[in-house]
Biopython code that builds the backbone (N, CA, C, O; Angstrom):
import numpy as np
from Bio.PDB.StructureBuilder import StructureBuilder

atoms = [
    (1, "UNK", "N", (0.437, -38.461, 0.161)),
    (1, "UNK", "CA", (-0.238, -37.188, 1.479)),
    (1, "UNK", "C", (-0.933, -36.427, 0.504)),
    (1, "UNK", "O", (-0.577, -36.392, -0.674)),
    (2, "UNK", "N", (-2.169, -35.657, 1.074)),
    (2, "UNK", "CA", (-2.925, -34.585, 0.504)),
    (2, "UNK", "C", (-2.128, -33.346, 0.483)),
    (2, "UNK", "O", (-1.520, -32.979, 1.489)),
    (3, "UNK", "N", (-2.101, -32.524, -0.900)),
    (3, "UNK", "CA", (-1.983, -31.513, -0.481)),
    (3, "UNK", "C", (-2.189, -30.507, 0.525)),
    (3, "UNK", "O", (-3.377, -30.306, 0.777)),
    (4, "UNK", "N", (-1.308, -29.780, 1.205)),
    (4, "UNK", "CA", (-1.622, -29.278, 2.724)),
    (4, "UNK", "C", (-2.175, -27.599, 2.207)),
    (4, "UNK", "O", (-2.749, -26.969, 3.095)),
    (5, "UNK", "N", (-2.050, -27.039, 1.121)),
    (5, "UNK", "CA", (-2.420, -25.528, 0.560)),
    (5, "UNK", "C", (-3.418, -25.925, -0.590)),
    (5, "UNK", "O", (-3.322, -26.587, -1.623)),
    (6, "UNK", "N", (-4.672, -25.051, 0.210)),
    (6, "UNK", "CA", (-5.742, -24.925, -0.696)),
    (6, "UNK", "C", (-5.976, -23.705, -0.935)),
    (6, "UNK", "O", (-5.970, -22.841, -0.059)),
    (7, "UNK", "N", (-6.263, -23.446, -2.430)),
    (7, "UNK", "CA", (-6.571, -21.984, -2.917)),
    (7, "UNK", "C", (-8.033, -21.603, -3.250)),
    (7, "UNK", "O", (-8.787, -22.566, -3.386)),
    (8, "UNK", "N", (-8.571, -20.365, -3.407)),
    (8, "UNK", "CA", (-9.375, -20.219, -4.201)),
    (8, "UNK", "C", (-9.077, -18.748, -4.690)),
    (8, "UNK", "O", (-8.251, -17.991, -4.181)),
    (9, "UNK", "N", (-9.836, -18.495, -5.692)),
    (9, "UNK", "CA", (-9.787, -17.200, -6.603)),
    (9, "UNK", "C", (-11.212, -16.892, -6.688)),
    (9, "UNK", "O", (-12.014, -17.780, -6.976)),
    (10, "UNK", "N", (-11.627, -15.537, -6.426)),
    (10, "UNK", "CA", (-12.706, -14.720, -6.259)),
    (10, "UNK", "C", (-12.511, -13.381, -7.047)),
    (10, "UNK", "O", (-11.467, -12.738, -6.938)),
    (11, "UNK", "N", (-13.401, -13.040, -7.731)),
    (11, "UNK", "CA", (-13.328, -11.642, -8.554)),
    (11, "UNK", "C", (-14.131, -10.914, -7.634)),
    (11, "UNK", "O", (-15.100, -11.439, -7.086)),
    (12, "UNK", "N", (-13.800, -9.776, -7.438)),
    (12, "UNK", "CA", (-14.393, -8.459, -6.451)),
    (12, "UNK", "C", (-14.124, -7.361, -7.276)),
    (12, "UNK", "O", (-13.142, -6.629, -7.161)),
    (13, "UNK", "N", (-15.283, -7.227, -8.364)),
    (13, "UNK", "CA", (-15.318, -5.594, -9.051)),
    (13, "UNK", "C", (-13.895, -6.269, -10.002)),
    (13, "UNK", "O", (-13.754, -7.452, -10.312)),
    (14, "UNK", "N", (-13.058, -5.254, -10.288)),
    (14, "UNK", "CA", (-11.931, -5.401, -10.970)),
    (14, "UNK", "C", (-10.421, -6.182, -10.274)),
    (14, "UNK", "O", (-9.230, -6.113, -10.577)),
    (15, "UNK", "N", (-10.926, -6.665, -9.580)),
    (15, "UNK", "CA", (-9.685, -7.383, -8.580)),
    (15, "UNK", "C", (-9.884, -8.627, -8.655)),
    (15, "UNK", "O", (-11.033, -9.060, -8.748)),
    (16, "UNK", "N", (-8.604, -9.592, -8.625)),
    (16, "UNK", "CA", (-9.180, -10.888, -8.060)),
    (16, "UNK", "C", (-8.083, -11.211, -6.759)),
    (16, "UNK", "O", (-6.855, -11.151, -6.705)),
    (17, "UNK", "N", (-9.152, -11.588, -5.724)),
    (17, "UNK", "CA", (-8.384, -12.160, -4.723)),
    (17, "UNK", "C", (-8.298, -13.932, -4.505)),
    (17, "UNK", "O", (-9.092, -14.845, -4.734)),
    (18, "UNK", "N", (-6.724, -13.856, -3.873)),
    (18, "UNK", "CA", (-6.370, -15.270, -3.562)),
    (18, "UNK", "C", (-6.282, -15.511, -2.468)),
    (18, "UNK", "O", (-5.608, -14.783, -1.739)),
    (19, "UNK", "N", (-6.947, -16.634, -1.978)),
    (19, "UNK", "CA", (-7.075, -17.152, -0.636)),
    (19, "UNK", "C", (-6.384, -18.398, -0.344)),
    (19, "UNK", "O", (-6.728, -19.460, -0.862)),
    (20, "UNK", "N", (-5.353, -18.285, 0.530)),
    (20, "UNK", "CA", (-5.003, -19.320, 0.663)),
    (20, "UNK", "C", (-4.992, -19.965, 2.231)),
    (20, "UNK", "O", (-4.876, -19.293, 3.256)),
    (21, "UNK", "N", (-5.104, -21.080, 2.178)),
    (21, "UNK", "CA", (-5.161, -22.049, 3.575)),
    (21, "UNK", "C", (-4.438, -22.722, 3.509)),
    (21, "UNK", "O", (-4.362, -23.274, 2.411)),
    (22, "UNK", "N", (-3.529, -23.107, 4.472)),
    (22, "UNK", "CA", (-2.203, -23.879, 4.692)),
    (22, "UNK", "C", (-2.469, -25.147, 5.765)),
    (22, "UNK", "O", (-2.404, -24.634, 6.882)),
    (23, "UNK", "N", (-2.655, -26.136, 5.858)),
    (23, "UNK", "CA", (-3.101, -26.916, 6.652)),
    (23, "UNK", "C", (-1.912, -27.534, 7.181)),
    (23, "UNK", "O", (-1.498, -28.589, 6.699)),
    (24, "UNK", "N", (-1.098, -26.721, 8.524)),
    (24, "UNK", "CA", (-0.100, -26.950, 9.026)),
    (24, "UNK", "C", (-0.083, -26.947, 10.527)),
    (24, "UNK", "O", (-0.658, -25.922, 10.893)),
    (25, "UNK", "N", (0.312, -27.624, 11.512)),
    (25, "UNK", "CA", (0.098, -27.414, 12.884)),
    (25, "UNK", "C", (0.749, -26.465, 13.511)),
    (25, "UNK", "O", (0.468, -26.274, 14.695)),
    (26, "UNK", "N", (1.969, -25.489, 12.737)),
    (26, "UNK", "CA", (2.286, -24.358, 13.515)),
    (26, "UNK", "C", (2.685, -24.373, 15.259)),
    (26, "UNK", "O", (2.407, -23.469, 16.046)),
    (27, "UNK", "N", (3.309, -25.489, 15.542)),
    (27, "UNK", "CA", (3.662, -25.625, 16.734)),
    (27, "UNK", "C", (5.170, -24.960, 17.250)),
    (27, "UNK", "O", (6.270, -25.485, 17.076)),
    (28, "UNK", "N", (4.967, -24.006, 17.748)),
    (28, "UNK", "CA", (6.565, -23.204, 18.182)),
    (28, "UNK", "C", (7.140, -24.213, 19.080)),
    (28, "UNK", "O", (8.352, -24.007, 19.139)),
    (29, "UNK", "N", (6.886, -24.950, 19.612)),
    (29, "UNK", "CA", (7.828, -26.186, 20.742)),
    (29, "UNK", "C", (8.023, -25.506, 21.856)),
    (29, "UNK", "O", (9.146, -25.587, 22.355)),
    (30, "UNK", "N", (6.974, -24.655, 22.540)),
    (30, "UNK", "CA", (6.953, -24.407, 23.650)),
    (30, "UNK", "C", (5.640, -24.885, 24.309)),
    (30, "UNK", "O", (5.169, -24.010, 25.035)),
    (31, "UNK", "N", (5.048, -25.813, 24.273)),
    (31, "UNK", "CA", (3.884, -26.392, 24.676)),
    (31, "UNK", "C", (4.246, -27.740, 24.972)),
    (31, "UNK", "O", (4.875, -28.491, 24.228)),
    (32, "UNK", "N", (3.689, -28.059, 26.406)),
    (32, "UNK", "CA", (4.270, -29.696, 26.593)),
    (32, "UNK", "C", (3.170, -30.449, 26.049)),
    (32, "UNK", "O", (2.075, -30.052, 25.650)),
    (33, "UNK", "N", (3.664, -31.625, 26.108)),
    (33, "UNK", "CA", (2.573, -33.084, 25.835)),
    (33, "UNK", "C", (1.974, -33.367, 27.342)),
    (33, "UNK", "O", (2.563, -33.338, 28.422)),
    (34, "UNK", "N", (0.686, -33.633, 27.057)),
    (34, "UNK", "CA", (-0.168, -34.111, 28.121)),
    (34, "UNK", "C", (0.239, -35.585, 28.768)),
    (34, "UNK", "O", (0.044, -35.847, 29.955)),
    (35, "UNK", "N", (0.770, -36.412, 27.922)),
    (35, "UNK", "CA", (1.094, -37.575, 28.801)),
    (35, "UNK", "C", (2.567, -37.420, 29.284)),
    (35, "UNK", "O", (2.749, -37.439, 30.502)),
    (36, "UNK", "N", (3.161, -37.335, 28.823)),
    (36, "UNK", "CA", (4.796, -37.324, 29.039)),
    (36, "UNK", "C", (5.450, -35.987, 29.758)),
    (36, "UNK", "O", (6.457, -36.023, 30.466)),
    (37, "UNK", "N", (4.669, -34.774, 29.436)),
    (37, "UNK", "CA", (5.006, -33.441, 29.838)),
    (37, "UNK", "C", (6.519, -32.836, 29.256)),
    (37, "UNK", "O", (7.190, -31.916, 29.723)),
    (38, "UNK", "N", (6.794, -33.708, 28.061)),
    (38, "UNK", "CA", (8.084, -33.078, 27.489)),
    (38, "UNK", "C", (7.334, -32.046, 26.450)),
    (38, "UNK", "O", (6.130, -31.824, 26.317)),
    (39, "UNK", "N", (8.692, -31.384, 25.623)),
    (39, "UNK", "CA", (7.940, -30.317, 25.129)),
    (39, "UNK", "C", (7.805, -30.854, 23.370)),
    (39, "UNK", "O", (8.624, -31.487, 22.705)),
    (40, "UNK", "N", (6.592, -30.375, 23.020)),
    (40, "UNK", "CA", (6.369, -30.784, 21.515)),
    (40, "UNK", "C", (7.605, -30.039, 20.777)),
    (40, "UNK", "O", (8.186, -29.015, 21.137)),
    (41, "UNK", "N", (7.850, -30.892, 19.580)),
    (41, "UNK", "CA", (8.608, -30.288, 18.848)),
    (41, "UNK", "C", (8.442, -29.351, 17.854)),
    (41, "UNK", "O", (7.508, -29.510, 17.068)),
    (42, "UNK", "N", (9.167, -28.415, 17.745)),
    (42, "UNK", "CA", (8.663, -27.102, 16.939)),
    (42, "UNK", "C", (8.458, -27.766, 15.718)),
    (42, "UNK", "O", (9.124, -28.739, 15.362)),
    (43, "UNK", "N", (7.310, -27.122, 14.902)),
    (43, "UNK", "CA", (6.873, -27.341, 13.285)),
    (43, "UNK", "C", (6.237, -26.004, 13.220)),
    (43, "UNK", "O", (5.449, -25.435, 13.976)),
    (44, "UNK", "N", (6.866, -25.624, 11.979)),
    (44, "UNK", "CA", (6.159, -24.176, 12.015)),
    (44, "UNK", "C", (6.577, -23.548, 10.234)),
    (44, "UNK", "O", (7.635, -23.955, 9.754)),
    (45, "UNK", "N", (5.841, -22.749, 9.531)),
    (45, "UNK", "CA", (5.782, -22.514, 8.182)),
    (45, "UNK", "C", (7.132, -21.360, 8.474)),
    (45, "UNK", "O", (7.139, -20.656, 9.484)),
    (46, "UNK", "N", (8.306, -21.303, 7.361)),
    (46, "UNK", "CA", (9.183, -20.294, 7.736)),
    (46, "UNK", "C", (9.081, -19.513, 6.109)),
    (46, "UNK", "O", (9.747, -18.486, 5.975)),
    (47, "UNK", "N", (8.408, -19.916, 5.129)),
    (47, "UNK", "CA", (8.591, -19.002, 4.319)),
    (47, "UNK", "C", (7.138, -19.556, 2.940)),
    (47, "UNK", "O", (6.555, -20.633, 2.818)),
    (48, "UNK", "N", (7.011, -18.213, 2.116)),
    (48, "UNK", "CA", (5.695, -18.389, 1.464)),
    (48, "UNK", "C", (6.244, -17.522, 0.092)),
    (48, "UNK", "O", (6.847, -16.449, 0.123)),
    (49, "UNK", "N", (5.908, -18.196, -0.948)),
    (49, "UNK", "CA", (5.940, -17.509, -1.974)),
    (49, "UNK", "C", (4.707, -17.496, -3.020)),
    (49, "UNK", "O", (4.136, -18.575, -3.174)),
    (50, "UNK", "N", (4.247, -16.400, -3.741)),
    (50, "UNK", "CA", (2.916, -16.180, -4.296)),
    (50, "UNK", "C", (3.752, -15.872, -6.114)),
    (50, "UNK", "O", (4.553, -14.971, -6.363)),
    (51, "UNK", "N", (3.351, -16.684, -6.879)),
    (51, "UNK", "CA", (3.822, -16.484, -8.348)),
    (51, "UNK", "C", (2.735, -16.319, -9.258)),
    (51, "UNK", "O", (1.807, -17.122, -9.165)),
    (52, "UNK", "N", (2.672, -15.202, -10.331)),
    (52, "UNK", "CA", (1.866, -15.385, -11.203)),
    (52, "UNK", "C", (2.255, -15.713, -12.461)),
    (52, "UNK", "O", (2.726, -14.763, -13.087)),
    (53, "UNK", "N", (2.213, -16.687, -12.997)),
    (53, "UNK", "CA", (3.003, -17.131, -14.520)),
    (53, "UNK", "C", (4.384, -16.895, -14.290)),
    (53, "UNK", "O", (5.099, -16.131, -14.940)),
    (54, "UNK", "N", (4.763, -17.706, -13.177)),
    (54, "UNK", "CA", (6.194, -17.776, -12.942)),
    (54, "UNK", "C", (6.866, -16.481, -12.470)),
    (54, "UNK", "O", (8.071, -16.522, -12.222)),
    (55, "UNK", "N", (6.156, -15.289, -12.321)),
    (55, "UNK", "CA", (6.794, -14.044, -11.826)),
    (55, "UNK", "C", (6.496, -13.999, -10.346)),
    (55, "UNK", "O", (5.344, -14.223, -9.976)),
    (56, "UNK", "N", (7.293, -13.771, -9.614)),
    (56, "UNK", "CA", (7.273, -13.653, -7.937)),
    (56, "UNK", "C", (6.484, -12.364, -7.843)),
    (56, "UNK", "O", (6.955, -11.279, -8.183)),
    (57, "UNK", "N", (4.849, -12.591, -7.204)),
    (57, "UNK", "CA", (4.396, -11.092, -6.699)),
    (57, "UNK", "C", (4.351, -10.874, -5.277)),
    (57, "UNK", "O", (4.070, -9.786, -4.774)),
    (58, "UNK", "N", (4.655, -12.017, -4.573)),
    (58, "UNK", "CA", (5.133, -11.923, -2.795)),
    (58, "UNK", "C", (5.721, -12.811, -2.415)),
    (58, "UNK", "O", (5.574, -13.995, -2.719)),
    (59, "UNK", "N", (6.585, -12.259, -1.579)),
    (59, "UNK", "CA", (7.631, -13.461, -0.832)),
    (59, "UNK", "C", (7.718, -13.110, 0.525)),
    (59, "UNK", "O", (7.873, -11.943, 0.884)),
    (60, "UNK", "N", (7.589, -14.446, 1.612)),
    (60, "UNK", "CA", (7.412, -13.515, 2.802)),
    (60, "UNK", "C", (8.038, -14.575, 3.539)),
    (60, "UNK", "O", (8.084, -15.722, 3.093)),
    (61, "UNK", "N", (8.633, -14.165, 4.903)),
    (61, "UNK", "CA", (9.296, -15.137, 6.005)),
    (61, "UNK", "C", (8.051, -15.101, 6.941)),
    (61, "UNK", "O", (7.545, -14.008, 7.195)),
    (62, "UNK", "N", (7.557, -16.197, 7.441)),
    (62, "UNK", "CA", (6.949, -16.716, 8.484)),
    (62, "UNK", "C", (7.615, -17.141, 9.735)),
    (62, "UNK", "O", (8.845, -17.190, 9.758)),
    (63, "UNK", "N", (6.803, -17.504, 10.942)),
    (63, "UNK", "CA", (7.308, -17.676, 12.016)),
    (63, "UNK", "C", (6.591, -18.481, 12.723)),
    (63, "UNK", "O", (5.482, -18.497, 12.191)),
    (64, "UNK", "N", (6.605, -19.314, 13.834)),
    (64, "UNK", "CA", (5.745, -19.989, 14.843)),
    (64, "UNK", "C", (5.112, -18.979, 15.369)),
    (64, "UNK", "O", (4.695, -19.323, 16.474)),
    (65, "UNK", "N", (4.833, -17.896, 15.121)),
    (65, "UNK", "CA", (3.888, -16.955, 16.005)),
    (65, "UNK", "C", (2.472, -17.275, 15.396)),
    (65, "UNK", "O", (1.457, -17.138, 16.078)),
    (66, "UNK", "N", (2.445, -17.619, 14.348)),
    (66, "UNK", "CA", (1.155, -17.854, 13.484)),
    (66, "UNK", "C", (0.410, -19.043, 13.674)),
    (66, "UNK", "O", (0.860, -20.168, 13.891)),
    (67, "UNK", "N", (-1.153, -18.575, 13.540)),
    (67, "UNK", "CA", (-2.021, -19.794, 14.326)),
    (67, "UNK", "C", (-1.918, -20.995, 13.552)),
    (67, "UNK", "O", (-1.301, -21.038, 12.488)),
    (68, "UNK", "N", (-2.517, -21.982, 14.072)),
    (68, "UNK", "CA", (-2.720, -23.577, 13.333)),
    (68, "UNK", "C", (-3.590, -22.998, 12.050)),
    (68, "UNK", "O", (-4.390, -22.067, 12.139)),
    (69, "UNK", "N", (-3.348, -23.566, 11.106)),
    (69, "UNK", "CA", (-3.736, -23.830, 9.973)),
    (69, "UNK", "C", (-3.998, -22.214, 9.321)),
    (69, "UNK", "O", (-5.072, -21.721, 8.976)),
    (70, "UNK", "N", (-2.739, -21.650, 9.291)),
    (70, "UNK", "CA", (-3.162, -20.068, 8.835)),
    (70, "UNK", "C", (-3.622, -19.828, 7.401)),
    (70, "UNK", "O", (-3.276, -20.607, 6.513)),
    (71, "UNK", "N", (-4.569, -18.526, 7.096)),
    (71, "UNK", "CA", (-5.099, -18.349, 6.019)),
    (71, "UNK", "C", (-4.875, -16.999, 5.799)),
    (71, "UNK", "O", (-5.271, -16.134, 6.580)),
    (72, "UNK", "N", (-4.195, -16.745, 4.666)),
    (72, "UNK", "CA", (-3.845, -15.686, 3.727)),
    (72, "UNK", "C", (-4.692, -14.814, 2.672)),
    (72, "UNK", "O", (-5.094, -15.479, 1.717)),
    (73, "UNK", "N", (-4.912, -13.948, 2.665)),
    (73, "UNK", "CA", (-5.475, -13.594, 1.552)),
    (73, "UNK", "C", (-4.638, -12.335, 0.589)),
    (73, "UNK", "O", (-3.916, -11.581, 1.241)),
    (74, "UNK", "N", (-4.712, -12.143, -0.682)),
    (74, "UNK", "CA", (-4.015, -10.958, -1.416)),
    (74, "UNK", "C", (-4.919, -10.681, -2.796)),
    (74, "UNK", "O", (-5.303, -11.517, -3.614)),
    (75, "UNK", "N", (-5.126, -9.278, -2.786)),
    (75, "UNK", "CA", (-5.899, -9.201, -4.288)),
    (75, "UNK", "C", (-4.948, -8.461, -5.332)),
    (75, "UNK", "O", (-4.193, -7.537, -5.031)),
    (76, "UNK", "N", (-5.058, -8.863, -6.266)),
    (76, "UNK", "CA", (-4.496, -8.330, -7.632)),
    (76, "UNK", "C", (-5.405, -7.686, -8.659)),
    (76, "UNK", "O", (-6.607, -7.941, -8.585)),
    (77, "UNK", "N", (-4.919, -6.803, -9.696)),
    (77, "UNK", "CA", (-5.840, -6.378, -10.612)),
    (77, "UNK", "C", (-5.155, -6.463, -11.936)),
    (77, "UNK", "O", (-3.993, -6.108, -12.135)),
    (78, "UNK", "N", (-6.133, -7.062, -13.006)),
    (78, "UNK", "CA", (-5.119, -7.054, -14.198)),
    (78, "UNK", "C", (-4.765, -8.664, -14.329)),
    (78, "UNK", "O", (-3.802, -9.154, -14.920)),
    (79, "UNK", "N", (-5.956, -9.440, -13.515)),
    (79, "UNK", "CA", (-5.604, -11.118, -13.775)),
    (79, "UNK", "C", (-6.511, -11.293, -15.114)),
    (79, "UNK", "O", (-7.527, -10.657, -15.397)),
    (80, "UNK", "N", (-5.882, -12.320, -15.860)),
    (80, "UNK", "CA", (-6.898, -12.612, -16.863)),
    (80, "UNK", "C", (-6.992, -14.254, -16.791)),
    (80, "UNK", "O", (-6.207, -14.985, -16.187)),
    (81, "UNK", "N", (-8.060, -14.627, -17.499)),
    (81, "UNK", "CA", (-8.607, -16.207, -17.803)),
    (81, "UNK", "C", (-7.328, -16.633, -18.472)),
    (81, "UNK", "O", (-6.930, -16.269, -19.579)),
    (82, "UNK", "N", (-6.632, -17.621, -17.466)),
    (82, "UNK", "CA", (-5.691, -18.405, -18.113)),
    (82, "UNK", "C", (-4.454, -18.575, -17.368)),
    (82, "UNK", "O", (-3.658, -19.514, -17.345)),
    (83, "UNK", "N", (-4.474, -17.161, -16.602)),
    (83, "UNK", "CA", (-3.312, -16.825, -15.879)),
    (83, "UNK", "C", (-3.303, -17.814, -14.436)),
    (83, "UNK", "O", (-4.273, -18.096, -13.733)),
    (84, "UNK", "N", (-1.892, -18.223, -14.264)),
    (84, "UNK", "CA", (-1.862, -19.473, -13.239)),
    (84, "UNK", "C", (-1.345, -18.836, -11.749)),
    (84, "UNK", "O", (-0.332, -18.164, -11.948)),
    (85, "UNK", "N", (-1.602, -18.842, -10.814)),
    (85, "UNK", "CA", (-1.097, -18.788, -9.640)),
    (85, "UNK", "C", (-0.356, -19.856, -9.066)),
    (85, "UNK", "O", (-0.864, -20.975, -8.984)),
    (86, "UNK", "N", (0.747, -19.633, -8.677)),
    (86, "UNK", "CA", (1.437, -20.796, -7.684)),
    (86, "UNK", "C", (2.094, -20.520, -6.761)),
    (86, "UNK", "O", (3.067, -19.771, -6.845)),
    (87, "UNK", "N", (1.699, -21.070, -5.687)),
    (87, "UNK", "CA", (1.802, -21.094, -4.250)),
    (87, "UNK", "C", (2.974, -21.908, -3.429)),
    (87, "UNK", "O", (2.595, -23.008, -3.027)),
    (88, "UNK", "N", (4.215, -21.586, -3.139)),
    (88, "UNK", "CA", (5.102, -22.458, -2.674)),
    (88, "UNK", "C", (5.451, -21.749, -1.098)),
    (88, "UNK", "O", (5.416, -20.576, -0.728)),
    (89, "UNK", "N", (5.829, -23.134, -0.308)),
    (89, "UNK", "CA", (5.743, -23.146, 1.267)),
    (89, "UNK", "C", (6.840, -23.811, 1.851)),
    (89, "UNK", "O", (6.698, -25.028, 1.726)),
    (90, "UNK", "N", (7.904, -23.493, 2.454)),
    (90, "UNK", "CA", (8.488, -24.271, 3.427)),
    (90, "UNK", "C", (8.649, -24.418, 4.866)),
    (90, "UNK", "O", (8.802, -23.358, 5.473)),
    (91, "UNK", "N", (8.648, -25.364, 5.467)),
    (91, "UNK", "CA", (8.524, -25.439, 7.042)),
    (91, "UNK", "C", (10.119, -25.416, 7.260)),
    (91, "UNK", "O", (11.048, -25.342, 6.456)),
    (92, "UNK", "N", (10.067, -25.515, 8.746)),
    (92, "UNK", "CA", (11.407, -25.257, 9.359)),
    (92, "UNK", "C", (11.892, -26.813, 9.675)),
    (92, "UNK", "O", (12.970, -27.012, 10.235)),
    (93, "UNK", "N", (10.860, -28.101, 9.203)),
    (93, "UNK", "CA", (11.276, -29.616, 8.943)),
    (93, "UNK", "C", (12.217, -29.832, 7.667)),
    (93, "UNK", "O", (12.811, -30.896, 7.493)),
    (94, "UNK", "N", (12.292, -28.967, 6.963)),
    (94, "UNK", "CA", (12.617, -29.138, 5.379)),
    (94, "UNK", "C", (11.651, -29.128, 4.551)),
    (94, "UNK", "O", (11.817, -28.811, 3.373)),
    (95, "UNK", "N", (10.376, -29.513, 5.103)),
    (95, "UNK", "CA", (9.046, -29.724, 3.798)),
    (95, "UNK", "C", (8.579, -28.945, 2.842)),
    (95, "UNK", "O", (8.320, -27.815, 3.255)),
    (96, "UNK", "N", (8.372, -29.119, 1.716)),
    (96, "UNK", "CA", (8.312, -28.080, 0.866)),
    (96, "UNK", "C", (6.769, -28.122, -0.056)),
    (96, "UNK", "O", (6.657, -29.096, -0.800)),
    (97, "UNK", "N", (5.855, -27.339, -0.039)),
    (97, "UNK", "CA", (4.595, -27.504, -0.086)),
    (97, "UNK", "C", (4.523, -26.401, -1.580)),
    (97, "UNK", "O", (4.990, -25.270, -1.718)),
    (98, "UNK", "N", (3.775, -27.231, -2.521)),
    (98, "UNK", "CA", (3.198, -26.488, -3.536)),
    (98, "UNK", "C", (1.943, -26.654, -3.925)),
    (98, "UNK", "O", (1.478, -27.791, -3.846)),
    (99, "UNK", "N", (0.964, -25.371, -4.521)),
    (99, "UNK", "CA", (-0.273, -25.468, -4.848)),
    (99, "UNK", "C", (-0.532, -24.687, -6.383)),
    (99, "UNK", "O", (0.219, -23.712, -6.409)),
    (100, "UNK", "N", (-0.985, -24.740, -7.106)),
    (100, "UNK", "CA", (-1.419, -24.084, -8.586)),
    (100, "UNK", "C", (-2.854, -24.201, -8.773)),
    (100, "UNK", "O", (-3.416, -25.292, -8.683)),
    (101, "UNK", "N", (-3.784, -22.567, -9.162)),
    (101, "UNK", "CA", (-4.513, -22.406, -9.711)),
    (101, "UNK", "C", (-4.764, -21.471, -10.906)),
    (101, "UNK", "O", (-4.215, -20.370, -10.940)),
    (102, "UNK", "N", (-5.337, -21.762, -11.593)),
    (102, "UNK", "CA", (-5.514, -20.977, -12.864)),
    (102, "UNK", "C", (-6.899, -20.193, -13.072)),
    (102, "UNK", "O", (-7.935, -20.853, -13.151)),
    (103, "UNK", "N", (-6.925, -19.024, -13.147)),
    (103, "UNK", "CA", (-7.736, -18.040, -13.458)),
    (103, "UNK", "C", (-8.938, -18.347, -14.429)),
    (103, "UNK", "O", (-8.659, -18.480, -15.621)),
    (104, "UNK", "N", (-10.331, -18.478, -14.005)),
    (104, "UNK", "CA", (-11.011, -18.833, -15.099)),
    (104, "UNK", "C", (-11.789, -17.467, -15.625)),
    (104, "UNK", "O", (-11.644, -16.507, -14.868)),
    (105, "UNK", "N", (-12.497, -17.264, -16.669)),
    (105, "UNK", "CA", (-13.024, -16.286, -17.215)),
    (105, "UNK", "C", (-14.288, -15.701, -16.137)),
    (105, "UNK", "O", (-14.967, -14.725, -16.455)),
]
sb = StructureBuilder()
sb.init_structure("model")
sb.init_model(0)
sb.init_chain("A")
sb.init_seg("    ")
for serial, (resi, resn, name, xyz) in enumerate(atoms, 1):
    if name == "N":
        sb.init_residue(resn, " ", resi, " ")
    sb.init_atom(name, np.array(xyz, "f"), 0.0, 1.0, " ", f" {name:<3s}", serial, name[0])
structure = sb.get_structure()
């Protein structure tokens, strides 16, 4: 399976921005299927953790109210070439997703 987390780093003046796009249906479970009219089972992200070189910078709880394929962006200062960002997510079905990116000079 392809990793559902896509990461991009951008240098903006003296700050580094990390953009996180997570490919996920974010189905709250209240919509009905067209064919059978039965509710679609819920499938949504529950948590996100962003680490820099193993140290947690951001930790958040998510809910079904987010749009499909959500995008997050955070900006940090003091990032050096070789620093490694890691992003971890979990969903309500027990799925665990991880992606990493290393800052360039």
